[in-house]
C-alpha positions as CSV (number, residue, x, y, z in Angstrom):
1,M,-8.4,7.0,19.4
2,Q,-5.1,5.4,20.5
3,L,-1.6,6.3,19.2
4,V,0.0,3.2,17.7
5,S,3.7,2.5,16.9
6,E,3.4,2.7,13.1
7,L,1.5,6.0,13.2
8,S,3.9,7.4,15.8
9,K,6.9,6.5,13.5
10,K,5.2,8.3,10.7
11,I,4.8,11.4,12.9
12,I,8.5,11.4,13.7
13,K,9.4,10.9,10.1
14,E,7.3,13.9,9.0
15,V,8.6,16.1,11.9
16,Q,12.2,15.4,11.0
17,L,11.5,17.0,7.6
18,V,11.2,20.4,9.3
19,M,13.8,20.0,12.1
20,K,16.8,17.9,13.0
21,E,16.5,17.6,16.8
22,H,15.6,14.3,18.4
23,V,11.9,13.6,18.8
24,I,9.9,11.1,20.9
25,V,6.2,10.2,20.9
26,T,4.6,8.7,24.1
27,D,1.2,7.1,24.7
28,I,-1.2,8.2,27.5
29,R,0.9,6.3,30.1
30,G,4.0,8.2,29.3
31,I,5.7,5.2,27.6
32,I,7.8,6.1,24.6
33,I,6.4,4.3,21.6
34,A,8.5,5.9,18.9
35,S,11.7,7.9,18.9
36,T,14.5,9.0,16.6
37,E,16.7,7.3,19.2
38,E,15.5,3.7,19.0
39,K,17.1,2.8,22.4
40,R,14.6,5.0,24.2
41,V,11.5,3.1,22.9
42,G,9.6,1.3,25.7
43,F,10.9,3.5,28.5
44,F,8.8,5.7,30.9
45,H,9.1,9.4,30.3
46,E,8.2,11.3,33.4
47,G,8.0,14.7,31.6
48,A,5.3,13.3,29.2
49,W,3.4,11.9,32.2
50,N,3.3,15.3,33.7
51,V,2.1,16.8,30.4
52,M,-0.7,14.2,30.4
53,Q,-1.7,15.2,33.9
54,K,-1.6,19.0,33.4
55,K,-2.7,18.9,29.8
56,Q,-0.3,21.6,28.7
57,K,3.2,22.0,27.2
58,L,6.2,21.5,29.5
59,Y,9.6,23.2,29.1
60,I,12.4,21.1,30.6
61,S,15.8,22.6,31.4
62,K,19.0,20.6,32.0
63,K,18.5,21.0,35.7
64,E,14.9,19.8,35.6
65,A,15.8,16.9,33.2
66,A,18.3,15.6,35.9
67,D,15.4,15.3,38.4
68,L,12.9,13.5,36.1
69,K,13.0,9.9,35.0
70,G,13.8,9.1,31.3
71,V,13.9,12.8,30.4
72,K,16.2,15.1,28.3
73,P,16.1,18.9,28.0
74,G,13.5,20.3,25.6
75,I,9.8,20.8,25.2
76,N,7.0,18.2,25.6
77,L,3.6,19.0,23.9
78,P,0.2,17.3,24.4
79,I,-1.2,15.7,21.3
80,S,-5.0,16.3,21.0
81,Y,-7.6,14.5,18.9
82,Q,-11.3,15.6,19.0
83,G,-10.8,17.3,22.4
84,D,-8.9,14.4,24.1
85,I,-5.2,14.2,24.9
86,I,-4.0,11.0,23.3
87,G,-0.3,11.3,23.7
88,V,2.7,13.5,24.0
89,I,5.4,14.6,21.5
90,G,8.8,15.6,22.9
91,I,11.5,17.7,21.1
92,T,15.0,17.4,22.6
93,G,17.2,20.6,22.8
94,T,17.5,23.9,24.5
95,P,13.9,25.0,25.2
96,E,14.6,28.5,23.8
97,A,16.0,27.0,20.6
98,V,13.1,24.7,19.9
99,E,10.4,27.0,21.1
100,P,9.7,28.6,17.7
101,F,8.9,25.1,16.3
102,A,6.6,24.0,19.1
103,D,3.2,25.1,17.8
104,I,4.1,24.1,14.2
105,I,5.1,20.6,15.4
106,R,1.9,20.3,17.4
107,R,-0.3,21.3,14.4
108,L,1.6,19.0,12.1
109,T,1.3,16.1,14.4
110,E,-2.4,16.5,14.9
111,L,-2.9,17.0,11.1
112,I,-1.2,13.6,10.5
113,I,-3.4,11.9,13.1
114,R,-6.6,13.4,11.6
115,E,-5.5,12.3,8.1
116,A,-4.7,8.8,9.4
117,Y,-8.0,8.5,11.1
118,Y,-9.8,9.7,8.0
119,I,-8.0,7.1,5.8
120,E,-8.8,4.3,8.2
121,T,-12.4,5.3,8.5
122,K,-12.8,5.4,4.7
123,E,-11.1,2.0,4.4
124,W,-13.6,0.5,6.9
125,E,-16.5,2.2,5.1
126,N,-15.3,0.8,1.7
127,K,-15.0,-2.7,3.2
128,G,-18.5,-2.4,4.7
129,V,-20.0,-1.3,1.4
130,E,-18.2,-4.1,-0.5
131,A,-19.4,-6.7,1.9
132,F,-23.0,-5.3,1.6
133,F,-22.9,-5.5,-2.2
134,R,-21.7,-9.1,-2.2
135,E,-24.4,-10.1,0.2
136,W,-26.9,-8.2,-1.9
137,I,-26.0,-10.1,-5.1
138,Y,-26.1,-13.6,-3.4
139,S,-29.0,-13.0,-1.1
140,Q,-32.1,-15.2,-1.5
141,Q,-34.3,-12.2,-0.6
142,V,-34.1,-8.5,0.2
143,D,-36.1,-7.8,3.4
144,A,-36.8,-4.7,5.5
145,E,-33.8,-5.4,7.8
146,F,-31.5,-5.6,4.8
147,I,-32.9,-2.3,3.3
148,E,-32.4,-0.6,6.7
149,R,-28.7,-1.8,6.8
150,G,-28.3,-0.3,3.3
151,H,-29.7,3.1,4.6
152,I,-27.2,3.0,7.5
153,L,-24.4,2.6,4.9
154,G,-25.9,5.3,2.8
155,V,-27.1,2.9,0.1
156,Q,-30.6,3.3,-1.3
157,V,-31.5,-0.3,-2.1
158,D,-34.8,0.5,-3.7
159,S,-33.4,2.8,-6.4
160,A,-32.6,1.9,-10.0
161,Y,-29.0,1.8,-11.2
162,C,-26.6,0.9,-14.0
163,C,-24.1,-1.6,-12.7
164,T,-20.6,-0.9,-14.0
165,L,-17.5,-3.2,-13.4
166,F,-13.9,-2.1,-13.9
167,Q,-11.5,-4.9,-14.6
168,I,-7.8,-4.1,-14.1
169,D,-5.1,-6.2,-15.8
170,S,-4.7,-9.2,-13.5
171,S,-1.1,-9.7,-14.6
172,L,-0.1,-6.5,-12.7
173,S,1.4,-6.7,-9.2
174,K,-1.0,-6.3,-6.3
175,N,0.4,-2.9,-5.4
176,K,0.0,-1.7,-9.0
177,Q,-3.5,-3.0,-9.1
178,Q,-4.4,-1.1,-6.0
179,Q,-2.7,2.0,-7.3
180,V,-4.8,1.9,-10.5
181,Q,-7.9,1.1,-8.4
182,E,-7.3,4.2,-6.3
183,M,-7.0,6.3,-9.4
184,I,-10.3,5.0,-10.7
185,R,-11.9,5.6,-7.3
186,Y,-10.5,9.1,-7.1
187,W,-11.8,9.9,-10.6
188,F,-15.3,8.9,-9.8
189,E,-15.3,10.3,-6.3
190,S,-14.7,13.6,-8.0
191,H,-17.3,13.1,-10.7
192,K,-20.0,10.9,-9.2
193,G,-23.5,12.0,-8.3
194,E,-25.1,11.9,-4.8
195,G,-26.8,8.6,-5.5
196,D,-23.8,6.8,-7.0
197,Y,-21.7,4.2,-5.1
198,I,-18.3,2.7,-5.8
199,A,-16.7,-0.2,-4.0
200,N,-13.7,-2.5,-4.2
201,W,-14.4,-5.8,-5.8
202,G,-11.2,-7.7,-5.0
203,Y,-7.7,-6.5,-5.9
204,D,-8.3,-6.0,-9.6
205,R,-11.9,-4.8,-9.8
206,L,-14.1,-2.0,-8.9
207,L,-17.9,-2.0,-8.9
208,L,-19.8,1.3,-9.6
209,L,-23.5,1.7,-9.2
210,K,-24.7,4.7,-11.3
211,E,-28.1,6.0,-10.3
212,A,-30.5,5.9,-13.2
213,V,-31.0,9.2,-14.9
214,D,-32.4,10.4,-18.3
215,E,-31.0,9.2,-21.6
216,K,-28.9,12.4,-22.1
217,A,-27.2,11.9,-18.8
218,R,-26.6,8.2,-19.4
219,Q,-24.8,9.1,-22.6
220,G,-22.7,11.6,-20.7
221,F,-21.9,8.8,-18.2
222,K,-20.5,6.7,-21.1
223,E,-18.4,9.6,-22.3
224,E,-17.1,9.9,-18.7
225,L,-16.1,6.3,-18.7
226,I,-14.1,6.8,-21.9
227,K,-12.4,9.8,-20.4
228,C,-11.6,7.7,-17.3
229,Q,-10.1,4.9,-19.4
230,Q,-8.0,7.4,-21.3
231,Y,-6.8,9.0,-18.0
232,I,-5.8,5.7,-16.6
233,Q,-3.9,4.7,-19.8
234,A,-2.2,8.0,-20.0
235,N,-0.9,7.9,-16.4
236,N,-0.2,4.2,-16.0
237,Q,0.0,2.7,-19.5
238,V,-2.5,0.1,-18.2
239,M,-5.5,-1.2,-20.2
240,I,-8.8,-1.5,-18.2
241,T,-12.0,-3.3,-19.2
242,I,-15.2,-1.5,-18.4
243,G,-18.5,-3.3,-18.6
244,V,-21.9,-1.5,-18.2
245,G,-25.0,-3.5,-17.5
246,K,-28.6,-2.6,-18.3
247,L,-30.8,-0.5,-16.1
248,I,-32.1,-2.5,-13.1
249,C,-34.0,-2.0,-9.9
250,M,-31.5,-3.1,-7.3
251,L,-34.2,-4.9,-5.2
252,H,-33.9,-7.5,-7.9
253,M,-30.1,-7.6,-8.0
254,K,-30.0,-11.4,-7.4
255,K,-31.7,-11.9,-10.8
256,R,-28.6,-10.2,-12.4
257,K,-26.0,-12.6,-11.1
258,K,-25.4,-13.9,-14.6
259,R,-24.9,-10.4,-15.9
260,L,-22.3,-9.7,-13.2
261,K,-20.6,-12.9,-14.0
262,W,-20.5,-11.9,-17.7
263,L,-18.9,-8.6,-16.7
264,Q,-16.3,-10.3,-14.6
265,N,-15.3,-12.7,-17.3
266,A,-15.0,-10.0,-20.0
267,K,-11.9,-9.9,-22.2
268,P,-9.4,-7.2,-21.4
269,L,-10.5,-4.5,-23.8
270,F,-12.9,-1.6,-23.4
271,F,-16.5,-2.3,-24.1
272,M,-19.9,-1.1,-22.9
273,R,-23.4,-2.3,-23.2
274,S,-26.2,0.2,-23.1
275,C,-27.8,1.3,-19.8
């Protein structure tokens, strides 16, 4: 993983919430890619370069700073991700004064990086599943290679599901649509079963495949949808349409194109059809 400017700026912003000293972030070459002092961005930092070589924190006094290129007194700390040093964070000030913050800053920085990587990974996974579902619906046939790709994504193509589509008010701004979409996704990520899948379906829709279960469980699923609708309305004052198709074997998804089109063109009020 590489540190990029936008992530580095986020790191500095978060660090500044716990301390007021100047902060820099460098890449593996020792080049400053983000700083509380904008004028330092793009310059070589010899202290950070030394940290990259020795893979340990570096205390820099005023005297040492005078002998190093692009350096101010303070502490430089290696930034680690999955065992690799991917950059350096530097805190300006008297080493003795900033020392108490050093390990906290290191842990905070690495936590931000792990969170950013997780979010990025989930976004790519979601896009992969959405693309797979779209291909599934419009494919002329489902062959062994396609089923194998589904297994790689964690999708069991040969199972039976109820296909559910969430339609968010299209008059909302894109940001608001995405916010509501994330709330729906969060709800079902918290409640979904092991064989259920949820994917974005454009800005204003979500597609949920609910693994077929017994009649009692399907009734419980419908009640869960009503709770979800009420939750969204209570927190956003937004009406969502929820359409539930009949039970199908997903190997025959293509035969259900008309049903999906019917769900997509539904009027903006809550309705369901039986699984």
